N, C-alpha and C positions, 0 to 999 in steps of 0.2 A: 783551973781558971775558968770563970764564967765566959761562955762564948760571945756574949755581947760586949765584953770589955775590950778596950784597946790594948794591944801587946805593950808591955813595959820593957824599957831598956834594961831593967834590973832582972829580967827573966828571959835571957836570950834563948834558953833551951826551948821555951814555949813558942817562939816566933814561927818556926816552920809549921807547927801544928795549926796555929791560928790562921796563918796565911793559906795553908792548904785547905783547911775547912772552909774558909771564906770563899776561896776561888772555886772550890768544888760546889759550894752552895750556889754560887753565881751561875755556874753551868747547869746545875741540876734544875733550878727554878726556871732558867731560860728554856730548857728542853721540855719541861712539863707544862708550862703555861700555854694554853691553847690560843690565846689572843691577847693583844696588849691591853693592859688596864688603862682607862682614861685618867689623865691627870686631874687631880681634885679641883684645880682652879680653872680647868678648861671649860669653856662655854661653847656649845655647838652653834655654828652659824648656818647649818644645813638642815632643811626641813623638807621631808617628802610630803607633798600635798595630796590629800584625798580628793577623789573625783568631785565631790560636792563643793570643794573650794577652788576648783579650776575656773578660769574665765571662759568666755565663749570663743576666744581666739580669733575674733574678727580682726581684720587687718586694714589699716587706714592708708596703705600704699598699694602700688600696682604689683601684680604677680610677676611680671618680667624681671623687675629689679631683685626680687627675692630669689628667683631661680638663678640669676647671675651670681649673687653673693654666695648662695649655697654651693654652686658648682666650683667657685673659687676656693671655698673651704675644702672641697673634695680633692682638689689638686694638692693642697697642703698635706692631707692625710695620705695621699698616694706616694709621697716621698719621705714620710717619717717611719721609723721602725714600728712594727706592730706592738712590741712590748714596752715602748716608751710610756712613762707614767706622767699623768697630769693631775692637778689638784682640783677637786670638786668639794669646796668646803674643807672639812678635815679628812675626806676620803680620797684615796688615790685610784684613778681609773686609767686603764690601758688605752693606747691609741686605737687598737683594733675594735674596742667597744665603742669608742667615739665615732669611728669610721662607719661601723655598721648602723649606728644610730642615725648618722647623716644620710646614709644610703636609703634607709627607710623613709626618712623625712623627705628626701628628694622624690621618691616614688609617690608619696602622698601629695607633694607640692605639684608635680606634673599632672596628677589626677584631680587636682583641685579638691582635695579631701582633708583639709586642715581644720576640721571642725572639732568641737569639744569631745564628742563621743568617740571619734576615730583616734584622736590624740590620746585619750585616756586608755583606749584598748591597746595602742601600739607602744606607748612610752610611760615611763615613770617621770613625773614632773617634780623637780626640786627647786625650792626657793632658797637662794643664798642671800643672807641679809645680816646686818649687825644685830646682836641680841638686845641692844639698849636704845636704838634710835632708827628712824627710817633710812632707807638707802637714798643716796643722792645721785641724781642724773644731771649731767651737764652736757655741753656740746663743743665740738671742735670742727675746724674747717681747713681748707687749703687756700691760703691767700694768693692773690695775683698782685705782684709788686714790680714797679719800675726799678731797674738795676743797671749797673754798668760793670764791664770787665776790668776797668781801670779806675783808680781813684781820681777824682777831680774836686773842685771846690764845693760842688753840690753833693755828689755821691761820695761820702767819706766815712761811712759806717760799714765795716767789713763783715762778711759772712765767711767763717773759717772752715777749711777742711780739718781732718784730724791731724793735730800737730805731731811731729815725729818723736817728741819726748814724752808723749802720753803713754803710761804703763797701765795694763790691766792685769791684776793679780788674781788668779783663780785659786781661792782658798782650799777647796777640796783636794786639789792636786798636791798640796803640801801636807795636809793631815786631815783625811776625810773623816776621822773619828771625832776630832775636836770641831772640825768645820765641814759638816756634811753639805752645806750650801754656802753661797755668798762669794763676793769678789770685792776687791779694792781697786780704786782708780787713783793713780798718783803719778809721781815723777821722781827722778833721781836728783838728789842734792848732796854733793860731797859723799857719795857712796851710800846714802841713806834714802829710803823711799819715804817721801813726804806727800801730803795731800796736794792735789793739783791746784792751779791758780783759780781764784774766785772770779766772779764777774767783774768786780771792781778792779782787780789786778789786770784782767785781760783788756777791758775797755778803758779803764782809767789810767793804768800804768803802762799800757801797751806791751804786756808781757810776752805776746806772741809775735811781735813785729819781726824779730830776727829770723823766723822760720820761712816767711814768705808763703804761708799756706792759705792766703786769701783766695776765695773762689769768685766772689763778686762783691759789689759795694752798693749800699742803699743810701737814700737821701735822709731817711727818718730813723732815729734810734729806737723810737717806739715800734715802728714796723719791724725792725730787726728783733726787738725783744719778743713781740708776739709771734714772729716766725719761729723763734726758739720754742715757745709754748706749744705751737701747733705741730712742729716737727717736720713739716714739708711745705713746699710752696712752688708756685709758677713765677718765674722771673721774666719780665719783658725787657729784652736787651736789644740793642741796635741790630745785631745779627740775627735776631729771631728769638722766639720764646724758648726757654729752657727750664726744665723741672729740676728742683733740688730736693733732696731727701735726707733723712736722719742717718748719720754715720757713727755717732758716739756722743759722749758727754764727759764733763769734767769730774763727775762723781760727787759733787757737792750737793747738799740737800736742796730740794725745791721748796721755796718759801713764797707764799701767796702775797703779792703786792696789794691785792684787793683787801685782804685782811688788815694790812697796815692802814689803809685808808679808813676802814671801818673802825679800827681801834682808836684812830685819831679823831673820830667824830666827823670826818669829812662827808661821809654818806652812810646811809643805813644799809642793812642787808638787802632790803627790798629794792633799794635804788642801785645796788651794785650790778654792773655789767661791763663788758669789754668796752662798749661805747662810752660809758660813764668814766672809766679810767682814762681813756684817750682824751676826753674832754677836759678832765681835771689836769692832766699833765700838760696839755696844750696851754691851759690858762696859767699854769705855775711852772714855767721852764726852769726856774731857779731850784726847784725841788726834784726835777726829773732824775738826775743821776742818783741822788740819795735813795729815792723810791725804787728805781729799777735795780740798783745794786744791792738792795735788800735781799733779792733772790740770787743766791750765790750760784745756782745751777746754770751751766752754760752748755749749749748744744753745738756740735760740729756736724758739718753737712758733707754731702757728696752729690755729684751729678747722677741723675737717674733717667732712664729712657721712658719708663712707664710709671704710672702712679696716679695719685699718691699710694705708696706701698704701706701695708700694715706690718706689724712685727712678725707675722707668720709668712712674710714675703709673698703676699698676694695683693693685687690692687684692691683698694677700698671701694665700697659701693655706697654712694650718698644715701643717707637715711636707713641703711641696712647694716653697716659695719659699726661695731662698738669696740671701745678700748676698755679693758678691765685689769684688775690685779691678778696675774697668773698664779699667785699663791692660793687663790680661792676659786678661780674660774678656769675651766679647761679650754685651751686654745682651739679655735675652729668650730666650737660647738654651736648648734642651733638653740636659740633662746627666744623667749617672748618678753617684750618690754612694755611696761605700763607707766606713764607719767603724764605731764602736761606739756603742751607746745604753744608758742606764741602765734597769734593771728596778726599778721602785719599788713600795713598798707603799702602802696607802691614806693614809698620812701623809707620803708623799714621801721616805721613807728608801730608800736604795739597797740592794737585795737582791743585785744582781749586774749583770753586763754581758753584752750579746748583740749579734750583728751587726746593723748597719743597712745596708740595700742597697735603694736606690729611685731612681726617676726624679725629678728636680727641675728647676725652671726658674729661670734666673738673672734675678731681678727687683728686686734691691735692692743698695745699697752701704752702707758704714759707715766712719766716721772711723778706727776701729781695725782695719779689715779691709784689710790691705795685703799685696801680694806675690802671686806666682803660686801657684795651688792653695789659697790661703787661703779658707776657706768659713765662713760664719755661717748656720746653718739656723734658719728661723723656726719656732718650736715651738708657737705658738698664743697664746691670750689667757687671762689670769687665773692662778690658782694652779697648775693643772696645767702650763701652759706654762712658768711660772717654775721649777717643780721639774725639768722636763726641761732647759730652757736653762741653768739655773744649774750643772748638773753635767756638761754635755756639753763635753768638752775632750779630744779624742783625735786621733791621727794618722788620716789618711784619704786617699782618692783621688777626684779629680773628673775625669770623662771627658766631653768635649763632642762633640756630633754635628755634622757638616757633611755636606751632601748629597754623595753619591758623585761624585767627580771635580770637585767645586767648588774644591778647592785641589790641582791636579795636583802630583805629586812633582817637585821641581826647577824648578817654574815661577817666573818672575820677574813683578814687578809694574811698572807704569809708574813712572818715577822723575823727579824734578825736582832741579835744582841748588839747593842751599842752602849757606849758610855755617855751619860748625860753630863751637863755642866756641873751638876751638884755632886758628881762622883758616884751616883747610883746607877745600877744597871737599868736599862729600859728596853722594852720590846716595842718596835715600831714597824708599820707597814713598809715593805721593801720590794723592789723589783725582783722578780724571780727569773731563773734560767731553767725553763722546763716546768716539771711538776712540783719541784720543791726548791727553796732558796739555797743554792749551792754556797752562798756567802755565809750560811749559818751552820755549816757542817760541823758536827761534834763527834769526835771519835774517842772511845774509851778503850784503853789497852791495859790488861792486867799483867803484872810482873810480881808474883808472889804477894808480899804485903804492900808493895809499892804500885801505884798506878800513875799513868802518864796521860795528861789531857792535852789535846791539841785543838785549838780553835782557829779555823781559817775563815777569813771574811773577805768580801769583795772590797772592803776598805783597806786591804793589803796589810792587815795586822795578824801576825801569827804568834802564838804563845805556847811555850812548853814549860811545864813545871811538874815536879814530882811531889807526891804527898802521901801521907799515911793516915789511917784512922777514919776513912770515909764512911764507915758504917754508922758513925754517930750523926752523920747528916740526916739520916732517915728519921731520927727522933727530934730533930731541931725544928722549931716552928719557923714559918716563913718570916715572921717579924724578926726573930733572932738572926736568921740567915741573912736577911737584908742589912741588919745592923753590922754584922761581921763583914758583909760585902763592902759596906762603906769604909771599914777599916782597911780592907785589902787594897781598895783603889788608892786610898791615901798613902799606904805603904809603898805600893808600886810606883806611884808618882814621885815618891822620895827616893826610889831605888833601894829601899831597905828590904832586899830580897835575897841576901846571901847569908848562909849560916853553916856551922859544922855538920848539920844534918843533910847536906847535899841538896838543899832546896835550890833549884835553878830557875832562872827566868831569862828568856831571850826574845827579842822582837826582831823580825826581819821583814822583807818585802816580797814574800812568796804567797800572798793571798790569792785565792782563786779569782779568775776574771770571767765575767759573764760574756 
């Protein structure tokens, strides 16, 4: 039988051989491939900038705020494991590399030597950006809102804590091979996990009233909505000011209400701002619920003593802290941001636009902040912060520093074998335990004409199978081997793995742990 053909039910005697060849081919090519081959459709979002393309790194803010923000990031790295991995574009970087990068950055910051020549000598500068469009920079802020601890006729729009029926399902804990990342948010309904309530169900149908999880009450539903967007705020209450922070969300997708207004022709992209949305909803109260409920995402809060806090659990610094997508930008990292900022009068009216160029620290995330190069700049607390954040929406550039030589050009990372959604084997960068990835240990044991393969992985997948005729693998092309591998995965998924030739397969939970 040709090794590229699928085994036929009419030829059961050949099934063990095909399965054994395929699985052995899978292991053979996993062990011999020095680094993962890029996916043909993948487009890089990471660019190492040569020195001649670097800016002069002049900063339009004070040095004290930069030092404060950088020291807060250092507190974050002081408490995370050195071998934890973070994403920089399509590359994985360890926490200890990011920490050493920040340590050197702090030294230069204290010495006031953050000039282009010094930066180029000490760091590699990486641009993270979409391949087909400019990066987008927006702003967010911490609002100050009047609130009450009890509902009355004026203050009747609740801010909820995390409801007790909210479930968070960590997918990798169920099957890390199929689900290496990701989680689901939902609730139980007649012993089934279903998506959690939408904004319309929570605010319109009062789906959470039975839990009594209200923390405070606001007078304006639009204020409540934008507090959800910002993620934290200061509440002025009769007993004194209290700060509220992000505690969770309903897992529903974030949908921009600004885009709804643009699509309806209410305003143009250039006219769009938080202030413009407020003005339109105030003038059309009959449309308020429809527009607000378009965004199904709903945020739950908790009382916090310090803040506002970023996702890395450090206080944010106005003008210095940014929120990004952690799938592409490493947490805590020092970055340089270039965009435009509004020049405002004493009433918050825009007089014009001027360049924004400053050092920032990646300390937060956001439900609407997705994609490479996407940046949300924390603009501060109160009215001044709202004026800046509400109007900031411009193209920009985000450059990230990594200690010189920390990511050598053309270097490869340790790889482990995993199954892709298409059923093909794939090598991917993976966290290591020491000098080599224990999760990709492959042991070959000879027993006369039979050999036994065992693959142990940190994904807790162990496999044992016996096979014969492995010498023919040496003469098989990689293309043929991968085609046979496709067949083996399909067969294993259907559990077509038993035969009179003593072909055995078992899966258990004894994978090595890092």
